[in-house]
Structures are given as structure tokens and as C-alpha cells.
N, C-alpha and C positions, 0 to 999 in steps of 0.2 A: 399094628393093625388099626388101632384107634386113630393114629395120625393119618393113615391112608384114607379112612372113611371121612375124616375131617376135611382133608384136601379135596376129596371127591365131591362132598356136599357143597363146598365153596365153589368148585369148578362148575357144578350145575347152576348155581346162582349167578356166576360170572357170565356163563353162556346165555342165560336168560336175560341178564342185564344188557349184554351186547345185542341180543335179538330185539329187545324193547327199543334201544337207541336206533337200530336200523329201521324200525317202523316210523320213527319220528323224523330222522334225517336219511332220506333214501338216496341211493346211488353213491354212497361214500363208505362202502363196506371195508375197504382197505384202511382208510383213515380211522374208522371206528374201531377196528381191531387193534390198531396201534394205541389209540386212546385207552382202550380197556387194558392193554398190557402195561401202560404207564400207571394207570390207577392202582393196579394190583402189585406193581413194583415200587409204588410210592415215589414216583419221579415227576419233576416238573416238565412242562411241554412247551416248546416254541412252535407256533402255528404260522404257516405262510399260505396265503391265498388271496384271491381277489375279493372285492366287496360283494355281499349278497349271496355267498355260496353256502351259508348255513352254519358258520362258526359259532355265533352266539346261541343259536338254537341247539346246536350239538352240546355245548357246555352247560346250558340250562337243563338239558335232558340228563347229563351226567349228574348234576347236582340233585335233580329230582329223584333219580334212581338211588342215590346214596343217602338221601335224607338230610344232608348237611345244608348249611346256609351258603348262599351264592352272592358274590359281589362282583360288580364290573366297574372298571376305571378306564376313562378315556385319556389316552396320551395326547398332550398338547404342548406347544412350545413354551407356554407360560406356566406349566404345572411345576409346582415346587414340592420338595420332599414332605413338608408339613401337611400338604393337601391329602396325603394318604393316611395321616394320623388323626387330624382334627379339622374342623371348619368352624369359622366364627360367623355370627349373624346378630341382627338386632331383633330381640323378641317383641312380643305384643305390648310389653310395658316400656319399650324404647330403650332397654338395657342390653349391653353387649353380652352375648352368651357363647358358650363353646360346646360343641357336640362331637362325639367320636367320628372319625373318618372311616373310609371303607375297610381299612385293615383292622380297626378296633371295634366297629359297630356291633358285630355278632360275637365278639370274644372268641372263646374256645370252640364255638359251634361253626366257625367259618371253615368250610372244607374246599370250596371251589372259588378261586379268585382269578378273574379274567381281566388282564391288562391289554386293552385294545390299542393297536398302533403304538406299541412300546417305543419304536424308533423315533416317534415325535417328541418323546419326553427327554429332558436333559440328563446328562450323565449323573448328576447328583441324585436324581430320582432312581436311576438304575442301581445306584449304590445302596440306597435304602431297601429297595426291593430285594437286592442280592442278600442282604442280611436276613430278611424275612424268609427267603427261600432256603438259605444255608442253615440257619439256626432255629427256624420255626419259632421265632419270638421277635418282639419289637420293643424298643425302649421309648417311653413317652411319659411326661409328667413325673419324672424322677423315679420311675419304676419299670420293671420288665413285665411285658404282657405275653404269655405263652400262646402260640398258635400251633398246637400239636398236630392238627389234622389238615393244615392248609396244603393245597396243591395249586401251584400257580400255572396258568396258561397265558401265554403272551403272544399277541399277533403282531407281525411286522407288515406294514404296508409295502407291497412290492411294486406299486404303480407310481405313486407320487413321491418324489425324492426331495422336494423343496422343504426346507426347515425340518430336516430329519437328522438323527444322530445314530451312527452305526453302533450296535452293541459292542462293548469291549469284550475281549477274549474271556476274561474272568466271568462275565455275566453269561455269555453263551455256553460256557463250559458247565454252568450250573443246571442247564436244561438237559434232562436225560435224553429226550428225543426232539427232533425237528420234523414236523409232519406237514406235508403239503396237502391242502384241501382245494381241489379244483372244481370247476363247473362240470357236472356230469355230462358225459358224451352221448349216452343212449337216448334216442328219441322218446322211448316209452317213459323214461324217468322224467324227462323235460316236460312231456305232455301231462304227466300226473301232477308235477309241481305247478303247472300253469292252470290246470282246469279242475283239479280235485279240491273242493272247498275246504277240506279238513286241513290243508296246508296254508290256508289264508288267515287262520286265527291261531297265532303261535301260542298264546296262553292256554287255550283249550287243547291244543295239540300236546303241549307239555303235560298238562293235567291228565291226559289219557294214559300216561305210563302206568303200568301195573307194578305193584310192590314185588321186588325180587328177593326180599329178605336180607339184603346187604345193608349194613349199618356203617356209616362213615367212621364212627369212633372205634370200630373193631378192625379196621384195615391195617393199622400199623402192626398190631400183634399178629394178625394173620400173615402179613407179608414177611415178618421175621421167621415165622414157622415155615413158610414156603421156601425161603432162601436156605434154611438149615436142612431141609428135607430133600430137595431136588439135588441129585448127585452129579458130579462132573468127574471125568477120568483124567489120568495123567496125559494121555494123548490129546485130549481136548485142551488141556492147559497149554501144551506145547504149540498146538495149532493157533490158539488165541494169542499167545506171545509172539508168534511169527507174524500174524496179522498186524499186531501192534507195531512191530519193528518196520513192517512194510509201509505203514502210514507215515513214518518219520523219514525213511530213506527208500522210497520205492525203486529208485534206480538200482539199488543193490540186489533187488529180487527180479531183475529182468523186465521191469514194467516200463513201457515206452508209450508216449503219446505223440501224435503227429505235430510237428512244428513246435516242439517244446524241448528246451534244455532241462532235462529231468533234475539235474543237480541244483537248478535255480527255481524249480517249480514251487516248493513249499518253504514258508518261513517257520512253520511249526506244525507238528503232527499231533496225534491224539495224546491227551494227558492220562496219567494214571487213574484219575477220577473217571475219565471217559471209558477206559477199559473196564473199570469196576462196574460202571453202569451197564456196559455191554453184557457182562456175565449175569448181572442181576436180571436184566430183562430177558436174556436168553433162557434163564431158569423159568421165568414166568411163562414164556412162550412154550417151553416143553410141558409145563403143567397144564396149560390150556389145550395142548394136543393129547393130553391123557397119559403122559409118561412121567416116570419118577427120575429120569436122568436126561442130561442135555446131550443132543447130537449136533454135529457140525451144521446141519440145516437150520437149527434153532438160532445159532449165531449168525448165519448168513441171512436169515429172514429179517433180522433187525439191524444188520450191520450198517446199511446206508443211512437209515434214520438216526442212528446213534452216533455215527462218525462224521458225516458230511459237514455239519456245522462246527466241528472241532478241527478241521483241517484248513489251515490258513495259507492262501496262495500268495506268492510274491506279487506286489502291486503291478508288475509288468504283465502278469497273466490274469489279474482280477477281472478285467472286462470280459474275459471268456469263461467266467466261472460256471455259468449254466451249461456250457458244453463240456468243460474240462472235468468238473467234479464227478459227474456220473461216469465218465470214461475212466477216471483215476480209481474210484471205488470199485467199479466192476473189474478193472484190470487187476486190482489187488485180490479180489475174490477168485478170479479166474486163474491167477498165476500161482497162488499159494495152495498147495495140494491139501485137501481135507483128509483126515485119518480114516 
């Protein structure tokens, strides 16, 4: 009973947190819900969207609501791994000096790290970031620095492809979700963004967030309790396992796409880590819905965002990715019967 009350109180705070973010970044309710799911599942997030749609404002609002420190890094072609750890400069006495870089500046208080245009950075930079994501620590100056509360959000530039590096499979697999953030389509939202003065001063807008009672340094322990408490059934296990197999060999489950040789469509399906992430975030989805057990609709609600960036198309079909990936994922969900 105490655990139920504990989860219920946290759920109230999480919904208030979500509501506050939706006041700051309007017209992005679906994306905000997935961000909230990732926060309480303690997973990293890959963002995709055009410029000026509110990604930075969204992540600053997340950091403000959690109370932890926020850092942003710009991906550039000349960025080196060391630039994330330290930077050098000449001080006022004309002497060379060294200061901590964005990964080390706030120490253990760093909770939200935004890597903007990650595909502009070199693979060496991806490798360093990968360690920080996987181990929540970094090595510098002959010692290890723990980053126990860090959550990485990385944005890929989808428009400009010159001087960019595609993320390797290992890096993409470390992100729990890939979330698309697009320009709002509703005229009322666009009108408000253009003409309401409160959206013209981002600092004041972020500062208007109310305290939700969530502390970033408590999230890891809470997420562990949540994962241990929200239950799954044997039938759900079998359903998730079949979904996993279908991501690897969809043709064996009767899935067909127009003008595609299904045996040659994929070079790799979802990894074991990816399926573990799927169940983790499905549990969080069930909790936010007010349940203590996972239903197939919880898995279905997060399946695309959790799986699409883990399915690798054969190069001969890669140019049709934006068309084929939704068709493939929807085909899997529609073809595999839920219990």
C-alpha cells in the first residue's frame, strides 16, 4: 500500500510536470509526453526536427522542472572529443589556463545535456558521448568523474547533409527513443506563437514554470521502484517476443511492403537492449495511465519511437526510409496479434 501511494504521488507530480512543459512549448503534446516517459524511464533521447520548432526551449523547460543543471553543446565538423571535457584559454595575466568543459562543468549536478546537431560531430566525439551515456561517467585528468543523473538529448539536422556523419548503430542503440518534433499545424497555435509576447522572451518563459516537487537526484531511485512494481504477464512477454522476432525477419510473419523484396529489406533488427528499453518505457506508460500492470496498448504506444531508429534498412532501400519505416513498423503492429 505504501508503494502504491508513493507511485501515485509521483504520478501526480509527473502529470503536473508535463502540464507545465505544455504551457511553455505549445502544440507539441505528443512529443512532450514521450519526453516525460523518457525522463521517468531514465533513457536518453534522439530528437529530430527542423530548426526553430522549440527543441532547445523544451529541454530547458525539462531542466527547469527537474532542478538539475543544463548544458548545451553544438556539433561542428572541427569539434574534438577533448572539447567536451575541457577548454584552454589565456587568462588576464597572459597565462594559459584550463577550465572544465560542458560535461564536467556542473559535476554530479548535470542532469540535462543537449547535443545539438550531433551528426555534424566526428565519430570520435560520438564515441566519447557514448561512454558518458552508457556508463554515466567520464575519464579526464587521470581520474573518473561520475555523472549519475545525466540524461542526454541529441538533435540530428534533417535538412543540411553537407559535412555530416551518420550516427553508428552502437550510438543510435543507446538512445531509448527517437522523437520527431515538427512545426505545429494548428493555426491557433501558430497565431499564439507569433503574436503572444510571452513566447518572445524565452528566459522569462522558462522562469515562469512552477515547482512540481520533482528532484532530479531522486529520479534514478524512483525509476527503479517503478520498474520493479509495474507488472507484466506471461502473455505480454510472448507478445513482445514475437514483436522482436518480427523486427528481424518480418517476411516470416506475413508482412509485405509494396515493391520491396522483404528478405533483403533489413540488414539488422532490434537489439536485446532495444527490447529491454521497450518494456521499460511501456511500464512507465502504464504508470502514467494509472495502472499497475502493462497492457499491449502500452507497448504499442511507444513501439515506433523505440524501434524505428534501431531497424537498419539495406542500402538499396535507404533512400525510401521515410516511406518504408512507418509502413514496416505499422505492418508489424497490425500483423502480430495482441493478447
